[in-house]
C-alpha positions as a Python dict, from the first residue, in 0.01 Angstrom:
ca = {
    (1, 'I'): (0, 0, 0),
    (2, 'I'): (280, 244, 92),
    (3, 'S'): (471, 164, -227),
    (4, 'E'): (158, 237, -429),
    (5, 'A'): (79, 558, -240),
    (6, 'I'): (431, 704, -262),
    (7, 'E'): (576, 671, -608),
    (8, 'G'): (934, 549, -628),
    (9, 'I'): (976, 452, -262),
    (10, 'Q'): (1130, 116, -178),
    (11, 'V'): (999, -39, 144),
    (12, 'E'): (1210, -273, 356),
    (13, 'Q'): (1002, -505, 574),
    (14, 'F'): (1175, -538, 909),
    (15, 'D'): (1031, -806, 1137),
    (16, 'K'): (1100, -1161, 1253),
    (17, 'D'): (907, -1308, 961),
    (18, 'S'): (1129, -1131, 708),
    (19, 'I'): (1460, -1104, 895),
    (20, 'T'): (1521, -1470, 978),
    (21, 'T'): (1902, -1478, 972),
    (22, 'A'): (2194, -1250, 1059),
    (23, 'K'): (2278, -1236, 688),
    (24, 'K'): (1930, -1108, 597),
    (25, 'L'): (1954, -847, 874),
    (26, 'K'): (2289, -723, 742),
    (27, 'E'): (2160, -712, 384),
    (28, 'A'): (1843, -521, 479),
    (29, 'L'): (2035, -262, 679),
    (30, 'K'): (2290, -224, 399),
    (31, 'R'): (2014, -152, 146),
    (32, 'F'): (1873, 116, 374),
    (33, 'E'): (2213, 266, 449),
    (34, 'T'): (2300, 300, 81),
    (35, 'G'): (1960, 437, -15),
    (36, 'E'): (1848, 136, -215),
    (37, 'S'): (1547, 128, 18),
    (38, 'Q'): (1406, 442, 178),
    (39, 'L'): (1160, 313, 438),
    (40, 'L'): (1195, 55, 713),
    (41, 'L'): (857, -90, 807),
    (42, 'G'): (853, -326, 1101),
    (43, 'T'): (818, -414, 1465),
    (44, 'Q'): (1011, -324, 1781),
    (45, 'M'): (1318, -471, 1610),
    (46, 'L'): (1360, -124, 1460),
    (47, 'S'): (1437, 23, 1802),
    (48, 'K'): (1739, -197, 1868),
    (49, 'G'): (2045, 17, 1808),
    (50, 'H'): (2038, 66, 1432),
    (51, 'D'): (2212, 398, 1370),
    (52, 'Y'): (2183, 597, 1047),
    (53, 'A'): (2231, 969, 995),
    (54, 'N'): (1982, 999, 709),
    (55, 'I'): (1664, 917, 904),
    (56, 'T'): (1436, 1221, 897),
    (57, 'L'): (1101, 1075, 1004),
    (58, 'S'): (993, 812, 1257),
    (59, 'I'): (629, 702, 1281),
    (60, 'I'): (538, 501, 1590),
    (61, 'M'): (213, 305, 1611),
    (62, 'G'): (65, 83, 1880),
    (63, 'L'): (193, 258, 2192),
    (64, 'D'): (-160, 281, 2332),
    (65, 'Y'): (-175, -99, 2324),
    (66, 'I'): (136, -114, 2543),
    (67, 'L'): (-10, 145, 2783),
    (68, 'G'): (-320, -72, 2817),
    (69, 'L'): (-136, -388, 2915),
    (70, 'A'): (-200, -539, 3259),
    (71, 'D'): (158, -465, 3358),
    (72, 'Y'): (279, -220, 3621),
    (73, 'R'): (569, -131, 3388),
    (74, 'A'): (344, -52, 3090),
    (75, 'R'): (414, 323, 3099),
    (76, 'E'): (786, 260, 3129),
    (77, 'R'): (777, 16, 2836),
    (78, 'A'): (586, 259, 2616),
    (79, 'M'): (818, 551, 2693),
    (80, 'S'): (1129, 337, 2652),
    (81, 'L'): (1015, 226, 2307),
    (82, 'L'): (926, 584, 2215),
    (83, 'F'): (1267, 718, 2315),
    (84, 'Q'): (1452, 435, 2141),
    (85, 'I'): (1272, 481, 1810),
    (86, 'A'): (1265, 860, 1830),
    (87, 'G'): (1638, 846, 1894),
    (88, 'R'): (1689, 697, 1549),
    (89, 'S'): (1574, 1027, 1392),
    (90, 'G'): (1760, 1355, 1362),
    (91, 'R'): (2111, 1233, 1434),
    (92, 'A'): (2257, 1451, 1160),
    (93, 'Q'): (1970, 1670, 1041),
    (94, 'A'): (1627, 1796, 1140),
    (95, 'A'): (1370, 1520, 1181),
    (96, 'E'): (1013, 1453, 1289),
    (97, 'V'): (856, 1195, 1519),
    (98, 'I'): (487, 1112, 1470),
    (99, 'V'): (308, 907, 1737),
    (100, 'Q'): (-31, 743, 1682),
    (101, 'T'): (-212, 776, 2015),
    (102, 'G'): (-538, 860, 2183),
    (103, 'D'): (-345, 1034, 2464),
    (104, 'P'): (-116, 1289, 2297),
    (105, 'E'): (-77, 1497, 2614),
    (106, 'F'): (90, 1206, 2796),
    (107, 'F'): (355, 1158, 2529),
    (108, 'Q'): (408, 1529, 2463),
    (109, 'T'): (468, 1595, 2832),
    (110, 'Y'): (722, 1322, 2888),
    (111, 'L'): (897, 1319, 2551),
    (112, 'A'): (1009, 1673, 2630),
    (113, 'D'): (1121, 1588, 2985),
    (114, 'Y'): (1242, 1236, 3056),
    (115, 'E'): (1353, 1326, 3410),
    (116, 'L'): (997, 1433, 3488),
    (117, 'F'): (874, 1096, 3365),
    (118, 'I'): (1119, 914, 3594),
    (119, 'K'): (1010, 1128, 3891),
    (120, 'D'): (639, 1073, 3826),
    (121, 'E'): (681, 703, 3752),
    (122, 'L'): (874, 640, 4075),
    (123, 'A'): (603, 826, 4268),
    (124, 'F'): (339, 604, 4105),
    (125, 'L'): (531, 283, 4181),
    (126, 'E'): (578, 386, 4545),
    (127, 'M'): (210, 477, 4586),
    (128, 'A'): (98, 148, 4428),
    (129, 'D'): (350, -69, 4620),
    (130, 'Y'): (532, -199, 4314),
    (131, 'P'): (906, -267, 4274),
    (132, 'P'): (1145, -119, 4370),
    (133, 'F'): (929, -24, 4672),
    (134, 'A'): (796, -378, 4726),
    (135, 'S'): (867, -730, 4603),
    (136, 'L'): (650, -931, 4367),
    (137, 'A'): (642, -1299, 4282),
    (138, 'R'): (461, -1449, 3988),
    (139, 'I'): (364, -1815, 4007),
    (140, 'L'): (295, -1971, 3668),
    (141, 'I'): (101, -2299, 3664),
    (142, 'A'): (101, -2494, 3336),
    (143, 'H'): (-68, -2829, 3270),
    (144, 'K'): (-208, -3015, 2969),
    (145, 'D'): (-537, -3060, 3153),
    (146, 'E'): (-711, -2723, 3199),
    (147, 'N'): (-916, -2844, 3495),
    (148, 'K'): (-602, -2976, 3663),
    (149, 'A'): (-422, -2645, 3606),
    (150, 'S'): (-717, -2457, 3755),
    (151, 'K'): (-727, -2689, 4058),
    (152, 'I'): (-353, -2651, 4122),
    (153, 'T'): (-399, -2274, 4106),
    (154, 'L'): (-686, -2268, 4355),
    (155, 'D'): (-512, -2514, 4590),
    (156, 'T'): (-198, -2301, 4582),
    (157, 'V'): (-395, -1984, 4656),
    (158, 'T'): (-559, -2158, 4954),
    (159, 'K'): (-218, -2254, 5097),
    (160, 'L'): (-80, -1904, 5046),
    (161, 'K'): (-368, -1740, 5233),
    (162, 'A'): (-218, -1875, 5556),
    (163, 'F'): (76, -1633, 5524),
    (164, 'E'): (-27, -1294, 5661),
    (165, 'E'): (285, -1109, 5544),
    (166, 'I'): (210, -1162, 5177),
    (167, 'E'): (-70, -1023, 4963),
    (168, 'I'): (-233, -1225, 4688),
    (169, 'V'): (-273, -951, 4429),
    (170, 'G'): (-469, -1173, 4193),
    (171, 'H'): (-493, -1507, 4018),
    (172, 'G'): (-648, -1649, 3703),
    (173, 'K'): (-575, -1747, 3347),
    (174, 'A'): (-251, -1609, 3202),
    (175, 'P'): (-283, -1349, 2922),
    (176, 'V'): (-143, -1615, 2688),
    (177, 'E'): (-370, -1895, 2801),
    (178, 'R'): (-208, -2186, 2621),
    (179, 'I'): (147, -2264, 2505),
    (180, 'A'): (282, -2600, 2385),
    (181, 'D'): (-52, -2768, 2459),
    (182, 'K'): (-41, -2656, 2823),
    (183, 'Y'): (-303, -2438, 2990),
    (184, 'R'): (-148, -2154, 3189),
    (185, 'F'): (-259, -1976, 3506),
    (186, 'N'): (-95, -1695, 3703),
    (187, 'I'): (-83, -1609, 4072),
    (188, 'L'): (69, -1272, 4163),
    (189, 'L'): (201, -1213, 4515),
    (190, 'R'): (332, -901, 4686),
    (191, 'A'): (524, -833, 5008),
    (192, 'K'): (736, -555, 5157),
    (193, 'N'): (1048, -754, 5075),
    (194, 'R'): (1145, -1094, 4936),
    (195, 'V'): (1186, -1276, 5270),
    (196, 'P'): (815, -1346, 5341),
    (197, 'L'): (766, -1443, 4977),
    (198, 'L'): (1044, -1700, 5002),
    (199, 'K'): (899, -1841, 5324),
    (200, 'A'): (558, -1883, 5166),
    (201, 'L'): (684, -2024, 4838),
    (202, 'H'): (887, -2292, 5017),
    (203, 'R'): (551, -2439, 5117),
    (204, 'V'): (425, -2455, 4758),
    (205, 'D'): (435, -2780, 4559),
    (206, 'C'): (681, -2701, 4280),
    (207, 'R'): (550, -2956, 4030),
    (208, 'E'): (388, -2789, 3727),
    (209, 'I'): (491, -2451, 3871),
    (210, 'E'): (739, -2178, 3774),
    (211, 'I'): (825, -1886, 4002),
    (212, 'D'): (951, -1547, 3884),
    (213, 'F'): (1049, -1273, 4130),
    (214, 'D'): (977, -911, 4030),
    (215, 'P'): (862, -1032, 3685),
    (216, 'V'): (927, -814, 3383),
    (217, 'E'): (637, -966, 3190),
    (218, 'F'): (315, -1148, 3272),
    (219, 'S'): (223, -1332, 2953),
}
């Protein structure tokens, strides 16, 4: 569609489906560097340290989806991606950054002042009792039998309720409900520090269970 709309432009698709080997990555970047292609169209792969002086426009889509994730680091993830991609533009000449969003004020405020974002984000994390001001533990239960996975989850929650120093933030099906023919459930725990979490988790049956402290993702 872009090639048809803009006459003469060569589009380089830049995602895991197209860039399957290191050789293909090198070739794609070389074509863009030499001007054989003029537009890189792709996923978050574009944010990963590719440096070219001739980039004059970055268009970022989908940040609102990241902001809407059930993840206490969603704002941080969205801003990190924005800064990484925006940083690809204007290295040697004037450039523009266009963001598709339903909340332009949020991005305008913090794109102009990253230190303000850090200050506000730390205040939010402290108020909400999220790391680094508290400790989290994610328990992932995975089983080929969905009913069995659900039962393990509920039994584990029942055991954990006996520990007064930990909070059961929530439990239920994982955002990605099934991987490798296994049904997946999450339990999220919180405590002031890791010690009470460790005490409680030592009482949990570890079969069919994975434990992740201060998880960086919840899928």
